C-alpha positions in Angstrom: 102.9 124.2 136.3 100.9 123.6 139.5 98.8 120.6 140.1 96.1 122.8 141.7 94.2 123.0 138.4 94.9 119.8 136.5 94.0 119.9 132.8 94.1 116.4 131.2 93.5 117.8 127.7 96.5 120.1 127.7 99.5 118.6 125.9 101.8 121.5 126.2 101.6 122.7 122.6 99.1 124.5 120.5 98.1 123.4 117.0 99.4 125.5 114.2 96.9 127.9 112.8 97.2 129.1 109.3 96.4 132.6 108.3 94.1 132.4 105.3 94.6 136.0 104.1 98.4 135.6 103.6 99.6 133.4 100.7 103.3 133.7 101.3 103.8 136.3 98.6 104.5 140.0 98.8 102.2 141.8 101.2 101.7 144.9 99.1 100.1 144.8 95.7 101.9 145.8 92.5 100.5 149.3 92.5 101.8 149.9 96.0 98.4 149.7 97.7 97.1 147.4 100.3 95.7 144.0 99.3 92.4 144.6 101.0 89.9 147.3 100.0 88.7 149.1 103.1 86.0 151.1 101.2 87.7 154.5 101.0 90.7 155.9 99.3 91.9 158.2 102.1 91.5 158.1 105.8 88.4 159.7 107.2 88.7 163.3 108.1 87.7 164.1 111.7 85.7 167.2 112.2 87.4 169.6 114.6 85.8 169.8 118.0 84.7 173.2 119.0 85.9 174.1 122.4 83.3 175.2 124.9 83.9 178.6 126.4 85.2 178.4 129.9 82.8 179.7 132.5 83.8 182.8 134.3 84.4 181.9 138.0 84.1 184.7 140.5 86.6 184.4 143.4 84.9 184.3 146.8 87.7 185.9 148.8 90.1 187.6 146.5 92.3 189.1 149.2 92.5 186.3 151.8 91.2 188.3 154.8 88.3 185.8 155.4 90.7 182.8 155.4 93.0 184.5 157.9 90.1 185.4 160.1 88.7 181.8 160.1 92.1 180.2 160.7 92.9 182.7 163.5 89.6 182.1 165.1 90.2 178.3 165.0 93.5 178.7 166.8 91.9 180.9 169.4 89.1 178.2 170.0 91.9 175.6 170.3 93.7 177.7 172.9 90.5 178.2 175.0 89.5 174.6 174.7 92.9 173.4 176.0 93.1 175.7 179.0 90.9 173.5 181.2 93.3 170.6 180.6 96.4 172.6 181.6 97.2 170.2 184.6 96.8 167.1 182.5 98.9 168.5 179.6 101.5 169.7 182.1 101.8 166.2 183.7 102.5 164.6 180.3 104.7 167.3 179.0 102.3 168.5 176.3 101.9 172.1 177.3 103.5 173.0 174.0 100.0 172.4 172.4 98.6 175.4 174.4 101.6 177.6 173.4 101.3 176.5 169.8 97.7 177.6 169.7 98.6 180.9 171.3 101.5 181.5 168.9 99.4 180.6 165.9 96.7 183.0 167.1 99.2 185.8 167.3 100.6 185.1 163.9 97.1 185.0 162.5 96.3 188.3 164.0 99.4 189.8 162.3 98.3 188.2 159.0 94.8 189.7 159.2 96.3 193.1 159.6 98.8 192.6 156.8 96.1 191.4 154.4 93.9 194.3 155.3 96.7 196.7 154.5 97.4 194.9 151.2 93.7 195.2 150.2 93.6 198.9 151.1 96.9 199.5 149.1 95.4 197.6 146.1 92.2 199.6 146.2 94.1 202.9 146.4 96.2 201.8 143.4 93.0 201.0 141.4 91.5 204.3 142.4 88.5 202.7 144.2 89.3 203.9 147.7 
C-alpha cells in the first residue's frame, strides 16, 4: 500500500457481516420452492415486440456510371493540377504522381465504357431498351 493516501482508520480487515436472511439451514423450502415470496407464481411473460417494417431505400446510382465518372474526373483534375509543377516534381523524383494520375484517368475511362455497356446489356435483358 502506498503512503500517498494514508488512512489511519484502516486496520487491514473488514468486520464480519452476518446475512440476516440465511439461518444456516437448507436454502430451499420443503415444498421445493424458494424461501421468499416474490409476488407471482411464474415469471412474467414478455410481450413480443413487433418489428417495424424496413423502409424501402432507392439506390441513387444502381449501375456505377456516376461513380466512375466522378472518380475519373478527379484523376484528370489531379493530372492537370500537377502539370505546372513538373520541374519541381522532376527534381525530387516525384514525377510518378503525374503518371499515376494519367494512368488512373485512363483506367477510369475504360471503366466508364464498361459500366455503360453493362447497363445497356442489363436493360436489353429486362426488355427495357
